[in-house]
C-alpha positions as CSV (number, residue, x, y, z in Angstrom):
1,M,-0.1,0.2,0.1
2,E,1.4,3.3,-1.3
3,T,2.0,5.9,1.8
4,L,2.0,9.6,2.2
5,S,5.9,9.7,2.1
6,D,6.2,7.6,-1.1
7,T,4.3,10.5,-3.2
8,T,6.1,13.8,-3.8
9,W,3.4,16.2,-4.1
10,D,3.3,19.6,-5.8
11,V,1.5,21.2,-2.7
12,I,0.8,20.4,0.8
13,I,-1.9,22.5,2.7
14,Q,-2.3,22.7,6.2
15,G,-5.3,23.3,7.8
16,T,-9.1,22.8,6.1
17,G,-10.4,26.4,6.6
18,F,-12.5,28.1,4.2
19,C,-9.8,29.4,2.0
20,Q,-7.6,26.4,2.2
21,S,-10.6,24.1,1.0
22,L,-11.2,26.3,-2.0
23,L,-7.5,26.3,-3.2
24,A,-6.9,22.7,-2.6
25,L,-10.5,22.3,-4.9
26,A,-9.0,24.5,-7.6
27,L,-5.0,23.0,-7.8
28,S,-7.0,19.4,-7.5
29,R,-8.8,20.5,-10.8
30,S,-5.7,21.9,-12.6
31,G,-4.3,18.5,-12.4
32,K,-1.7,19.0,-9.4
33,K,-1.1,16.6,-6.7
34,V,-2.4,17.9,-3.6
35,L,-2.0,16.5,0.2
36,H,-4.5,18.5,2.2
37,M,-3.8,17.6,6.1
38,D,-5.3,18.8,9.3
39,S,-4.4,18.4,12.9
40,N,-7.9,18.0,14.1
41,Q,-9.9,15.1,13.7
42,Y,-12.7,17.2,11.9
43,Y,-12.7,19.2,8.8
44,G,-13.2,23.4,8.8
45,G,-10.4,24.2,11.6
46,P,-12.2,27.9,12.9
47,D,-15.1,27.4,10.4
48,A,-15.7,23.9,11.9
49,A,-19.4,22.6,12.7
50,F,-20.1,20.4,15.9
51,S,-22.5,18.4,17.6
52,L,-23.2,19.0,21.4
53,D,-20.6,16.6,22.6
54,E,-17.9,17.5,20.0
55,A,-18.3,20.8,21.4
56,Q,-17.6,20.1,24.5
57,E,-14.5,18.6,23.6
58,W,-13.7,21.6,21.6
59,V,-14.2,23.9,24.6
60,T,-11.5,21.4,26.3
61,E,-9.2,21.7,23.3
62,V,-9.6,25.5,23.8
63,S,-8.8,25.7,27.3
64,N,-5.6,23.7,26.6
65,G,-4.2,26.2,24.1
66,R,-4.7,23.8,21.3
67,H,-6.3,26.8,19.2
68,P,-5.1,30.0,19.6
69,L,-7.9,31.8,17.8
70,F,-10.2,31.2,20.6
71,R,-10.2,31.7,24.5
72,D,-12.7,32.0,26.9
73,A,-14.7,28.9,25.6
74,S,-17.5,27.1,28.0
75,V,-20.5,25.4,27.9
76,L,-23.8,26.2,29.8
77,T,-26.6,24.0,30.4
78,P,-29.3,26.1,32.2
79,Q,-30.9,24.2,35.2
80,E,-34.3,23.2,34.4
81,T,-37.0,24.8,36.8
82,Q,-39.9,22.9,38.2
83,D,-42.3,24.0,35.8
84,T,-40.3,23.6,32.7
85,A,-39.2,19.7,34.3
86,T,-43.1,19.1,34.3
87,E,-43.2,19.6,30.5
88,N,-43.9,16.5,28.3
89,S,-43.0,18.6,25.0
90,K,-39.9,17.6,23.4
91,A,-39.1,21.2,22.0
92,S,-38.7,21.6,25.5
93,K,-35.7,19.6,26.1
94,L,-32.2,18.9,24.6
95,A,-32.2,15.8,21.9
96,S,-29.6,13.5,21.4
97,S,-25.9,15.2,20.9
98,R,-25.9,14.0,16.6
99,S,-29.4,15.6,16.4
100,Y,-27.4,19.4,16.5
101,T,-24.8,20.8,14.2
102,L,-23.8,24.1,15.4
103,S,-21.4,26.2,13.5
104,L,-18.6,28.3,14.6
105,S,-19.2,30.5,11.2
106,P,-22.7,30.6,10.4
107,C,-21.9,32.8,7.2
108,F,-24.8,33.6,4.4
109,L,-24.0,34.2,1.0
110,H,-25.8,37.2,-1.4
111,A,-27.2,35.9,-4.4
112,R,-24.6,38.4,-6.4
113,S,-21.4,37.6,-5.0
114,E,-18.4,36.0,-6.5
115,L,-18.5,33.1,-4.2
116,M,-22.1,32.1,-5.4
117,S,-20.7,32.3,-9.0
118,A,-17.9,30.4,-8.0
119,L,-20.0,27.3,-6.6
120,V,-22.1,27.5,-9.6
121,S,-19.1,27.4,-11.8
122,S,-17.2,24.6,-10.2
123,K,-20.6,22.4,-9.9
124,V,-20.0,22.1,-5.9
125,F,-23.5,23.6,-5.6
126,R,-25.0,20.5,-6.7
127,Q,-23.9,18.8,-3.2
128,L,-25.6,21.7,-1.3
129,E,-29.0,23.1,-0.4
130,F,-29.4,26.3,0.3
131,M,-32.4,27.9,2.4
132,A,-33.6,31.5,2.1
133,V,-32.4,33.9,4.7
134,G,-35.4,36.2,5.7
135,S,-35.8,39.8,6.9
136,W,-33.7,41.8,8.8
137,W,-35.0,42.8,12.3
138,I,-33.7,46.1,14.6
139,H,-34.6,46.5,18.4
140,T,-35.7,50.2,19.0
141,P,-36.8,51.9,22.1
142,E,-39.8,53.4,20.7
143,K,-41.7,50.6,20.4
144,P,-42.9,49.2,23.9
145,D,-42.2,45.9,25.0
146,S,-46.3,45.8,26.4
147,D,-47.4,46.0,22.7
148,G,-50.2,43.1,23.0
149,G,-51.0,43.6,19.0
150,A,-47.9,42.2,17.7
151,P,-47.3,38.6,18.1
152,G,-44.3,36.8,20.1
153,A,-40.7,38.7,19.1
154,E,-42.2,41.1,17.3
155,K,-43.3,43.3,20.3
156,I,-40.2,44.5,20.5
157,L,-38.6,44.3,17.3
158,H,-39.2,46.5,13.8
159,R,-38.5,44.7,10.4
160,V,-36.0,47.0,8.5
161,P,-37.5,47.9,5.0
162,G,-35.7,45.8,2.0
163,N,-37.7,46.9,-1.0
164,R,-40.1,49.7,-2.0
165,E,-42.9,47.5,-0.5
166,D,-41.3,47.5,2.9
167,V,-41.1,50.9,2.8
168,F,-44.6,51.9,2.3
169,A,-45.8,49.1,4.5
170,A,-43.8,50.0,7.6
171,S,-45.8,51.8,9.9
172,H,-43.1,53.3,12.2
173,I,-41.2,55.1,9.9
174,S,-42.8,58.6,9.1
175,M,-44.1,59.8,5.8
176,K,-40.8,62.6,5.5
177,S,-38.7,59.8,6.6
178,K,-40.0,57.5,3.9
179,R,-39.3,60.4,1.3
180,T,-35.5,60.8,2.5
181,L,-35.0,56.8,2.6
182,M,-36.3,56.6,-1.1
183,R,-34.1,59.5,-1.9
184,L,-31.1,57.9,-0.4
185,L,-31.8,54.5,-2.0
186,R,-32.5,56.2,-5.4
187,H,-28.6,57.7,-5.2
188,I,-27.4,53.8,-3.8
189,T,-28.9,52.5,-6.8
190,K,-27.7,55.2,-9.6
191,S,-24.2,54.8,-8.2
192,N,-24.3,51.1,-8.4
193,E,-25.5,51.2,-12.0
194,D,-22.8,53.4,-13.2
195,E,-20.3,51.2,-11.3
196,A,-18.3,54.0,-10.5
197,P,-18.2,56.1,-7.6
198,S,-18.8,59.9,-8.4
199,E,-16.0,62.3,-8.4
200,E,-17.6,64.5,-5.9
201,E,-18.6,61.3,-3.6
202,D,-16.4,61.2,-0.1
203,L,-16.9,58.1,1.4
204,S,-14.2,58.4,3.8
205,M,-16.5,60.2,6.2
206,P,-17.9,58.1,8.8
207,F,-21.5,56.4,7.9
208,K,-23.4,58.6,10.3
209,D,-22.0,62.0,9.0
210,Y,-22.9,60.9,5.5
211,L,-25.9,60.1,6.0
212,T,-26.6,63.6,7.7
213,S,-24.6,66.0,5.5
214,K,-25.4,64.4,2.2
215,F,-29.0,63.4,2.6
216,S,-30.5,64.5,5.7
217,V,-31.7,61.3,7.1
218,P,-33.3,61.2,10.7
219,Q,-31.9,59.4,13.2
220,E,-34.2,57.1,13.2
221,L,-33.2,55.3,10.1
222,H,-29.2,55.2,11.1
223,D,-29.1,51.9,12.6
224,P,-31.5,50.1,10.6
225,L,-29.3,51.3,7.5
226,L,-26.5,50.0,9.4
227,S,-28.0,46.3,9.8
228,L,-28.3,46.3,6.0
229,S,-24.2,46.5,6.1
230,L,-23.5,44.0,8.7
231,S,-21.1,46.5,10.3
232,Q,-20.1,45.3,13.5
233,Q,-18.7,48.6,14.5
234,T,-20.7,51.7,15.6
235,Q,-22.1,54.4,13.2
236,E,-19.2,56.7,14.2
237,A,-16.4,53.8,13.4
238,T,-18.0,52.2,10.3
239,S,-17.0,54.6,7.4
240,A,-19.2,55.0,4.5
241,G,-16.8,53.2,1.9
242,Y,-17.7,50.4,3.9
243,A,-21.4,50.7,4.3
244,I,-22.7,51.9,1.0
245,P,-21.2,49.1,-1.1
246,R,-22.9,46.5,1.1
247,I,-26.0,48.1,1.1
248,Q,-25.7,48.0,-2.5
249,R,-24.7,44.4,-2.7
250,H,-27.9,43.7,-0.3
251,L,-30.6,45.5,-2.5
252,G,-29.3,44.3,-5.6
253,S,-29.3,41.0,-4.5
254,I,-33.1,40.5,-3.5
255,G,-35.0,38.9,-6.1
256,Y,-31.9,37.4,-8.0
257,L,-32.5,33.8,-7.5
258,G,-35.7,34.1,-6.2
259,P,-38.5,36.6,-4.8
260,G,-38.4,37.9,-1.5
261,F,-34.8,37.1,-0.4
262,G,-31.6,38.3,-1.4
263,A,-29.2,35.6,0.3
264,V,-29.0,32.0,1.2
265,I,-27.4,30.0,4.0
266,A,-26.1,26.2,3.3
267,K,-28.2,23.8,5.1
268,Y,-26.4,22.3,8.1
269,G,-24.2,25.2,9.3
270,G,-23.5,27.3,6.6
271,A,-19.9,27.6,5.9
272,P,-18.7,24.3,7.6
273,E,-21.1,22.6,4.8
274,I,-19.6,24.3,2.0
275,L,-16.3,24.0,2.8
276,Q,-16.6,19.7,3.5
277,A,-18.1,20.0,0.1
278,A,-15.2,21.8,-1.8
279,C,-13.2,19.0,0.1
280,R,-15.3,16.3,-1.6
281,A,-15.2,17.8,-5.0
282,S,-11.3,18.1,-4.1
283,A,-10.9,14.4,-3.5
284,V,-13.1,13.4,-6.6
285,G,-10.4,15.5,-8.7
286,G,-7.5,13.8,-6.9
287,G,-6.9,15.3,-3.9
288,I,-5.5,13.3,-0.7
289,Y,-6.8,14.1,2.6
290,A,-5.4,13.2,5.8
291,L,-7.4,14.1,9.2
292,S,-5.6,14.2,12.6
293,T,-2.4,14.4,10.8
294,Q,-0.2,16.5,12.8
295,V,3.2,18.5,11.3
296,S,6.2,18.2,13.4
297,D,8.7,20.1,11.7
298,C,8.7,21.9,8.0
299,K,12.1,23.0,6.5
300,R,12.9,24.3,3.2
301,R,16.2,22.3,1.3
302,T,18.5,24.4,-0.7
303,S,20.5,22.2,-2.0
304,S,20.4,21.1,-6.0
305,E,19.1,17.8,-5.4
306,H,16.4,18.9,-3.8
307,S,15.5,22.2,-6.1
308,E,12.1,20.6,-7.8
309,H,10.7,19.4,-4.2
310,P,12.4,21.9,-1.6
311,F,10.1,21.2,1.3
312,L,10.7,18.2,3.8
313,V,7.6,18.1,5.8
314,T,7.9,15.6,9.1
315,L,4.7,14.4,10.3
316,K,4.0,12.8,13.4
317,D,3.6,8.9,13.0
318,E,3.7,9.4,9.3
319,G,7.1,10.1,8.2
320,D,8.5,12.5,5.9
321,V,6.6,14.1,2.7
322,Q,8.0,16.3,0.0
323,S,6.3,18.9,-1.7
324,K,7.2,22.1,-4.0
325,L,5.0,24.6,-2.1
326,Y,3.4,24.7,1.5
327,F,0.2,26.9,2.2
328,S,-0.7,27.3,6.0
329,A,-3.0,29.4,7.8
330,S,-1.8,32.6,10.2
331,D,-3.1,32.6,13.6
332,G,-1.9,36.1,14.0
333,S,0.8,35.5,16.1
334,S,3.7,36.3,13.9
335,E,5.2,40.1,14.0
336,D,4.2,41.1,10.2
337,S,0.8,40.1,11.3
338,R,-2.1,43.0,11.3
339,P,-3.7,43.4,14.2
340,L,-6.7,41.2,14.3
341,I,-9.9,42.1,16.0
342,E,-11.6,40.2,19.1
343,V,-15.6,39.3,19.1
344,A,-17.5,38.0,21.4
345,R,-20.0,34.9,20.5
346,S,-22.2,32.8,21.6
347,V,-24.0,29.6,20.2
348,N,-27.8,29.3,21.8
349,V,-30.2,26.0,21.8
350,V,-33.6,27.9,22.4
351,S,-37.1,25.9,22.6
352,G,-39.2,28.1,20.1
353,A,-39.4,28.3,16.6
354,F,-39.8,32.0,16.4
355,S,-42.3,31.8,13.2
356,S,-43.5,35.9,13.9
357,L,-39.7,36.2,12.8
358,L,-39.5,34.5,9.9
359,P,-42.2,35.2,7.6
360,I,-43.0,34.9,3.8
361,P,-41.8,38.5,2.6
362,V,-43.9,38.4,-0.7
363,E,-46.3,36.1,-2.7
364,G,-44.7,33.3,-4.3
365,A,-41.1,33.6,-1.8
366,P,-39.8,30.1,0.1
367,L,-40.4,30.2,3.8
368,P,-37.2,31.6,5.3
369,A,-35.0,29.8,7.5
370,T,-32.6,32.3,8.9
371,A,-33.3,36.0,10.1
372,V,-30.8,38.5,11.2
373,L,-31.4,40.8,14.3
374,M,-29.5,43.9,15.4
375,F,-29.8,45.1,18.8
376,P,-28.1,48.8,19.2
377,G,-25.8,49.5,21.9
378,D,-27.8,52.0,23.4
379,T,-30.9,50.2,23.5
380,L,-29.2,47.9,25.7
381,G,-28.0,50.3,28.4
382,S,-24.5,50.9,26.7
383,P,-24.6,53.6,23.9
384,E,-21.0,53.6,23.5
385,S,-20.6,49.9,22.4
386,P,-21.3,48.1,19.2
387,P,-24.2,46.7,17.9
388,V,-25.4,43.3,19.1
389,Y,-26.3,40.9,15.9
390,L,-28.0,37.6,16.5
391,Q,-28.6,35.2,13.7
392,I,-32.1,33.1,14.2
393,H,-31.8,29.6,12.3
394,S,-34.7,27.4,12.7
395,S,-35.0,23.6,12.3
396,D,-35.2,23.7,8.5
397,T,-31.6,24.5,8.5
398,G,-31.0,21.0,9.9
399,E,-29.0,22.3,12.8
400,C,-31.6,21.3,15.6
401,P,-34.7,19.0,16.2
402,H,-38.3,20.6,15.0
403,Q,-39.4,23.4,17.4
404,Q,-36.5,24.6,18.5
405,S,-34.0,27.1,17.1
406,V,-30.3,28.1,16.8
407,V,-29.6,31.3,18.1
408,Y,-26.1,32.9,17.2
409,C,-25.1,35.9,18.9
410,S,-22.0,38.4,18.4
411,V,-20.5,41.7,19.3
412,A,-17.1,43.2,18.9
413,L,-16.4,43.8,22.4
414,P,-14.1,40.5,23.8
415,G,-14.4,38.9,27.2
416,P,-16.9,39.1,29.9
417,E,-18.2,42.8,28.8
418,G,-19.1,41.3,25.6
419,Q,-20.9,38.1,26.9
420,S,-22.8,40.2,29.3
421,L,-24.3,42.2,26.4
422,L,-25.4,39.5,24.4
423,Q,-26.8,37.9,27.5
424,V,-28.9,41.0,27.6
425,A,-30.2,41.0,24.0
426,L,-30.8,37.2,24.5
427,D,-32.9,37.8,27.2
428,R,-35.0,40.3,25.6
429,L,-35.6,37.8,22.8
430,I,-36.3,34.9,24.9
431,A,-38.9,37.2,27.0
432,A,-40.6,38.1,24.1
433,E,-41.3,34.6,23.3
434,S,-43.6,33.3,26.0
435,S,-42.7,29.9,25.4
436,A,-39.1,29.8,24.8
437,R,-36.0,29.4,26.9
438,V,-32.5,28.4,26.5
439,L,-31.7,24.8,26.4
440,W,-28.0,24.8,25.7
441,S,-25.5,27.4,25.1
442,L,-22.1,27.6,24.0
443,R,-19.6,30.9,24.6
444,Y,-16.3,32.0,23.3
445,T,-14.2,34.7,22.4
446,Q,-12.7,34.6,18.6
447,R,-9.7,36.7,17.2
448,G,-9.9,37.1,13.4
449,R,-9.9,39.6,10.6
450,S,-12.7,42.1,9.9
451,S,-13.0,44.1,6.5
452,T,-15.0,46.8,8.5
453,D,-12.1,49.1,8.5
454,G,-11.4,48.7,4.8
455,T,-8.1,46.9,5.5
456,R,-7.0,44.3,2.3
457,W,-5.5,41.2,3.6
458,P,-3.3,39.5,0.9
459,L,-1.5,36.1,0.9
460,Q,1.6,36.6,3.2
461,E,4.9,35.1,2.6
462,D,6.4,32.6,5.4
463,S,10.0,33.1,6.6
464,S,10.9,30.6,3.6
465,P,10.3,31.1,0.0
466,D,7.3,28.8,-1.7
467,A,5.7,28.8,1.9
468,Y,2.5,31.0,2.2
469,L,0.3,31.7,5.1
470,F,-3.3,32.3,4.6
471,P,-4.7,35.4,6.5
472,P,-6.9,34.8,9.8
473,P,-10.4,33.8,9.2
474,S,-13.0,36.4,8.6
475,L,-15.3,37.5,11.3
476,D,-17.8,38.9,9.0
477,F,-21.6,37.8,8.7
478,A,-21.6,37.6,4.9
479,F,-18.9,36.1,2.8
480,E,-16.5,38.6,1.3
481,D,-15.0,38.5,-2.3
482,D,-11.8,39.4,-1.2
483,T,-12.0,35.9,0.2
484,L,-11.6,34.5,-3.4
485,D,-9.2,37.1,-4.3
486,I,-7.0,35.5,-1.7
487,V,-7.7,32.0,-3.0
488,K,-6.7,33.3,-6.6
489,E,-3.9,34.9,-5.4
490,A,-2.4,31.2,-4.0
491,W,-3.5,29.4,-6.9
492,K,-1.6,31.7,-9.2
493,K,1.5,31.3,-7.2
494,V,1.1,27.4,-8.0
495,V,-0.5,27.5,-11.1
496,G,-0.3,30.9,-12.8
497,L,2.8,32.2,-12.6
498,L,4.5,28.8,-13.7
499,S,2.3,28.0,-16.6
500,N,1.8,31.7,-18.0
501,C,-1.7,31.3,-17.1
502,S,-3.6,34.5,-16.0
503,S,-6.8,33.2,-15.3
504,M,-8.3,29.6,-13.8
505,P,-9.8,27.1,-15.6
506,L,-13.4,27.6,-16.5
507,D,-14.0,24.4,-14.3
508,S,-11.8,25.9,-11.8
509,V,-13.4,27.5,-8.8
510,T,-13.4,31.0,-9.8
511,G,-13.5,30.1,-13.6
512,L,-16.7,31.8,-14.1
513,A,-16.3,34.3,-11.2
514,G,-18.8,37.4,-12.0
515,Q,-20.8,35.2,-15.2
516,L,-23.5,33.5,-13.1
517,P,-25.7,31.5,-15.5
518,V,-28.4,32.4,-13.6
519,N,-30.5,30.7,-16.2
520,Q,-29.2,27.3,-15.5
521,V,-29.1,27.8,-12.1
522,E,-30.6,24.9,-9.9
523,S,-32.2,26.7,-6.9
524,T,-32.6,24.5,-4.3
525,T,-34.5,26.3,-1.5
526,R,-36.4,24.1,0.0
527,G,-35.6,21.5,-2.3
528,V,-37.3,23.2,-4.9
529,T,-35.4,23.1,-8.4
530,K,-36.7,25.7,-11.1
531,N,-35.3,27.9,-13.6
532,V,-35.0,31.5,-12.9
533,P,-34.7,33.5,-15.8
534,T,-31.7,36.0,-16.6
535,K,-32.0,39.3,-15.2
536,Q,-30.4,42.4,-15.6
537,I,-27.9,42.9,-12.5
538,N,-29.6,46.1,-10.9
539,K,-33.0,45.5,-11.9
540,T,-34.3,44.8,-8.5
541,T,-32.5,47.9,-6.9
542,K,-33.6,49.7,-9.8
543,D,-37.1,49.0,-9.8
544,L,-37.1,50.7,-6.2
545,T,-36.5,54.0,-7.3
546,D,-37.8,54.0,-10.9
547,P,-39.8,56.8,-11.6
548,V,-42.2,55.4,-13.4
549,I,-43.1,53.3,-10.8
550,P,-46.8,54.0,-8.9
551,G,-46.6,55.5,-5.2
552,E,-43.1,56.6,-5.3
553,F,-42.4,59.8,-3.5
554,P,-41.6,62.7,-5.5
555,S,-37.9,63.8,-5.6
556,D,-36.7,66.7,-3.3
557,D,-33.2,66.3,-4.6
558,A,-31.4,69.9,-5.0
559,P,-30.6,71.1,-8.2
560,Q,-27.2,69.9,-9.5
561,K,-24.3,72.7,-10.1
562,G,-24.9,74.2,-13.3
563,Q,-28.4,73.8,-13.4
564,G,-30.5,76.9,-12.7
565,V,-33.9,77.1,-11.2
566,D,-36.5,78.5,-13.5
567,N,-38.7,80.9,-11.5
568,N,-41.0,81.7,-14.2
569,L,-44.2,80.1,-13.7
570,S,-46.2,78.7,-17.4
571,F,-49.4,76.7,-17.6
572,S,-47.0,73.6,-18.5
573,S,-45.2,73.7,-14.9
574,I,-48.6,74.4,-13.1
575,W,-50.0,71.4,-15.2
576,T,-47.1,69.4,-14.2
577,T,-47.5,70.0,-10.7
578,I,-51.2,69.4,-10.7
579,T,-50.1,65.9,-12.4
580,N,-47.5,65.1,-10.3
581,W,-49.7,65.9,-7.2
582,F,-52.3,63.5,-8.6
583,S,-49.8,60.6,-9.3
584,T,-48.9,60.4,-5.6
585,L,-52.6,61.1,-4.5
586,F,-54.0,57.5,-5.8
587,P,-51.0,55.3,-4.7
588,Q,-51.0,56.7,-1.4
589,A,-55.2,56.4,-1.2
590,F,-54.6,52.7,-2.4
591,D,-51.6,52.0,0.4
592,Y,-54.2,53.2,2.9
593,F,-56.9,51.5,1.5
594,E,-54.8,47.9,1.5
595,S,-53.7,48.8,5.2
596,L,-57.0,48.8,6.1
597,V,-57.8,45.7,4.3
598,Q,-54.7,44.1,6.0
599,K,-55.9,45.7,9.7
600,L,-59.3,43.8,8.9
601,V,-57.9,40.3,7.8
602,A,-55.6,40.6,11.1
603,W,-58.9,41.5,13.3
604,L,-60.7,38.6,11.4
605,L,-57.7,36.3,11.4
606,P,-55.3,36.9,13.9
607,P,-51.5,36.0,13.3
608,P,-51.4,33.1,15.7
609,R,-54.8,31.7,13.7
610,Q,-53.4,32.3,10.5
611,A,-50.0,30.4,11.8
612,A,-52.5,27.6,12.8
613,M,-54.4,27.6,9.5
614,Y,-50.8,27.4,7.7
615,E,-49.9,24.7,9.8
616,A,-52.8,22.4,9.5
617,A,-52.6,23.0,5.7
618,L,-49.4,21.8,5.6
619,K,-50.4,18.7,7.4
620,R,-52.9,17.9,5.2
621,P,-51.6,18.7,1.9
622,A,-54.5,16.8,-0.2
623,A,-57.4,18.2,1.5
624,T,-55.9,21.8,1.3
625,T,-55.1,21.9,-2.2
626,F,-58.7,20.3,-3.1
627,L,-60.5,22.7,-1.0
628,I,-58.4,25.7,-2.8
629,C,-58.9,24.3,-6.2
630,Q,-62.8,24.2,-5.6
631,A,-62.5,27.9,-4.1
632,I,-61.1,28.7,-7.1
633,C,-63.3,27.1,-9.7
634,C,-66.2,27.6,-7.8
635,G,-65.5,30.8,-6.4
636,V,-64.8,32.8,-9.4
637,P,-68.0,31.9,-11.2
638,L,-69.9,33.0,-8.2
639,L,-68.1,36.1,-7.7
640,V,-68.7,37.0,-11.6
641,F,-72.2,36.6,-10.6
642,L,-72.6,38.2,-7.5
643,A,-70.9,41.2,-9.2
644,G,-73.3,41.0,-11.9
645,V,-76.3,41.1,-9.5
646,F,-74.9,44.2,-7.9
647,V,-74.1,45.9,-11.1
648,F,-77.8,45.3,-12.1
649,A,-79.0,46.2,-9.0
650,A,-77.3,49.6,-8.9
651,V,-78.3,50.2,-12.7
652,S,-81.8,49.5,-11.8
653,I,-81.9,51.6,-8.8
654,L,-80.4,54.4,-11.0
655,L,-82.9,53.8,-13.7
656,W,-85.8,53.9,-11.6
657,A,-84.5,57.5,-9.9
658,V,-84.1,58.8,-13.3
659,L,-87.5,57.9,-14.4
660,S,-89.2,59.0,-11.1
661,L,-87.6,62.2,-11.8
662,L,-88.6,62.8,-15.1
663,I,-92.4,61.7,-14.5
664,L,-93.0,63.0,-10.9
665,G,-91.2,66.2,-11.5
666,P,-93.8,67.8,-14.0
667,V,-96.6,66.3,-12.1
668,L,-95.7,67.7,-8.8
669,L,-94.7,71.5,-10.8
670,V,-98.3,71.6,-12.2
671,T,-100.0,70.5,-8.8
672,S,-97.8,72.9,-6.9
673,M,-99.5,75.8,-9.6
674,M,-102.5,74.4,-9.1
675,G,-102.4,74.7,-5.3
676,V,-100.9,78.2,-6.0
677,S,-104.1,79.2,-7.9
678,L,-106.7,77.6,-6.0
679,W,-105.3,80.0,-2.9
680,G,-105.6,83.3,-4.8
681,W,-108.9,82.6,-6.3
682,G,-109.9,81.9,-2.9
683,W,-108.8,84.9,-1.2
684,V,-110.6,86.9,-4.2
685,F,-114.1,84.9,-3.6
686,Y,-113.7,85.8,0.0
687,G,-113.1,89.5,-0.8
688,L,-115.9,89.8,-3.7
689,V,-118.8,87.9,-0.9
690,K,-117.7,90.2,2.2
691,W,-118.0,93.4,-0.4
692,V,-121.5,91.9,-1.9
693,D,-122.6,91.4,1.9
694,Q,-121.6,94.8,3.5
695,R,-123.0,96.9,0.2
696,F,-126.2,95.3,-0.7
697,L,-127.2,92.9,2.3
698,G,-126.5,95.0,5.3
699,G,-124.3,92.5,6.8
700,L,-126.4,89.3,7.0
701,I,-124.1,86.8,5.9
702,T,-121.5,88.4,8.5
703,R,-124.5,88.1,11.2
704,F,-125.4,84.6,10.6
705,W,-121.8,83.5,10.2
706,L,-120.8,85.1,13.7
707,A,-124.0,83.5,15.1
708,H,-122.7,80.0,14.2
709,S,-119.0,80.4,15.2
710,P,-117.3,79.4,18.7
711,A,-116.5,82.6,19.8
712,D,-120.0,83.8,19.9
713,T,-120.9,80.5,21.8
714,E,-118.8,80.9,24.6
715,E,-119.7,85.0,25.0
716,E,-123.1,83.6,25.4
717,G,-122.7,81.0,27.8
718,Q,-120.7,83.6,29.8
719,S,-123.8,85.9,29.6
720,E,-126.5,83.4,30.4
721,G,-124.2,82.2,33.6
722,E,-123.6,85.8,34.7
723,Q,-127.8,86.5,34.4
724,S,-128.3,83.2,36.5
725,E,-125.9,84.4,39.5
726,G,-127.5,87.9,39.5
727,Q,-131.3,86.0,40.3
728,K,-129.5,83.8,43.0
729,K,-128.3,86.7,44.9
730,E,-131.6,88.6,45.2
731,D,-133.7,85.7,45.7
C-alpha cells in the first residue's frame, strides 16, 4: 500500500479552513498533486461545525491552548425549573447530541457575490442545499415591549425595509422619513448602476456623518441602514466606504435567485457545509486528505538535488513528505501580522420556533429559515458599545430538531463585557417569546480579521520562500469577495505564474466568477428545482427608485451645479405640478386602503390563527389543495355572478331614480301651480262675497256666520251664567 511518503507532492496544504479548502479544489482540478492535511479530527478548523458532545470536547481543547484564535470557551446548560421539568413537549428538552449541527461560522451568501458564482461554475452547488435568509429586524426603544397586538418577538422588534413595498408598509417610519429613505436608495442605486463612484462622492467620512450631511437622514433610520451593511462597529466607527457598497450588494441581491430574498445559507451549518463540499469535490479531482495529521517540522532544503521538491515536512507518526510549495494559515501571532479584532460570540439552542420573525416576505417566496436581528448598543443600556447581532436559524436549516432554534450571537466586544451584552439581548428576545427558553449555550471569544476598516488582507509569505500563509479567518457575517481574491492569488502562485496562465480554468473554483449562468441555476431553496430567468444586474434596486413606478415619493433633490432654477411660472409647469400631485395621491390612497384591508384581515384572522391554519394546511396537503381548487373554480363564477347582481341592482336603482324624476317632476310642478291658483282665487272669492254682503245685504251673511262661530257661542254661555248668578243673589 502506497503511503504519503512514497509520493512527491506539488502542494501541501495545512488546515481545512475556508480558503485552504477552496484552494485545494482549484488545484486538484488543475491537475496538481495536492496533500490536504489537518491536525484536527474534523474539517473546518475555525469554521467547523459540531454536535453537542463535539462542542464540549472543543471547549476542552481551547482551554488547553490547542486553538490560539479562541479563548474563554465554556458550555452552559441552564438548570430546569420545576415548571419546565414537568413539560412533556420534546421541544422543551435537548435531543441527542448528533441531532445538532452547531457552526462556529454561520455565514450566509448574498445572491450577487463572486463566491456564489464560483460554487455554480465549479458544480459544487449540486452537493449543497440552500435555504433563504429572511428579514432583517432591529430593536428600537420607541416600540414598547407591552404591545399586545404583535405576536411573539415582533413586540420588541421592527422589520427593516428591504424594498419599496416594505418602505410603504412600514408603519413605524414617518412619511417624511420614507421620502428621505427613497431618496437615499435612489442615490445608491444610481451609483451601483454606474459601477463607478462619483468624482465628488466622499466615502471616507463616518457613515453617520454621510447620512446626515448628504441626505439629512433622520436618526431613526441610521441603525436600520447600518444593519443592512452588517457592520460590527458603531455608526461613528463605520466608514461610508464600507457601508454603502454592502447596502448596494444587499439591495441588488433581492429577487436575483427568487422572489423575496437576497441571501442564502447552506443547510447544516452554513460555511462548514460549503467547505466540506469543496473538500469532497477536491477528493474526486484527485486530492488526498489526511485528518488527525500533525506537522512536527517543516524545512526548506536548498541543495540542488532537492530543487524540484525543496520542502521536507515531517509528520507525526507518518514519516516525511516532500512538496514544491507549502500553504498554511496564520494565527495572528507572527510579528508581520496585522492587528486582529476580537469578538464575543455565543451559540444557543432555544426551545422555540420564532415563527413571527420568519414570515414569507412576498407572495411566491420560500419560507425563510434564517432571520438577522440587530440590537443597537444604546437600546441595551450601553450607548458606546457596538451593535449586537443575532442570527436565528430554524429547524429547517437542519441544525436542530423540530420546534427548536439555534440563535447565534456576536458583538465586537471581547471578554465578559461582550458576553454580558449578548446575554441581555438574548434575554430580551427570549422574554418576548413566552414559550421559549435557552436549553444549551456555547460561549467563546474569537480573534480574526474584519473588513470594516477597509483593510485588505493579502496572501502572506512565510519565513521561507515558496511557503505562504493565509490570513486569519474572517469574522464577517456574510462572505466577502476578497476571500476569493486571496484564493486566486494563491492559485497563481502554484499554477498561474509557472504556466503563464492569467486565469483559472472554467471548471475551477473561480472560472466563471462574475458570469453566473442564472438561467441554468438549480435553486435548491426548500429543495425545489426551478429555472430562474436571466435578469439585469441592478434590476431589483432599479425598481426601487424608478420614477415610473406608481406610489414613489416625489423627489426633493437639490438641483445640480450648473443647473439654474426657472422661476417663471407657465401653464406647463402648473399642469406638471397638478399631475404630479395626482400621481402621488392615488397610490397613497391605494396604500391606505390596502393597510385598512390588512388590519381587517388581521382582526378577523389574528396572526396566531393564520399560523395555525397554515400548519394545518401543511399537515393535510391533499385536503388543502382540494379546497383551494374548489374555491378557485367555484369562487370565480360565484364572484362574477354576485358582481353582476350588484351591478344590475345598481343600474336598476339608478334608472328608477331617473325615471321617477322625469315623470314625477312635471306632475309635482303642475299640482304645485294648481295649489297656488286655488289659494289665490279663494281669497278673491272671499273678498267679493264680503263686499256684496256689506254693500247690498246689510251684513246679513256676517251676522249669520258670527252667530254660529265658536267665539260667539262662548260669549253667550258666559252672559247666561252671569244672569243666573244675579237672580240667585236677589232671591
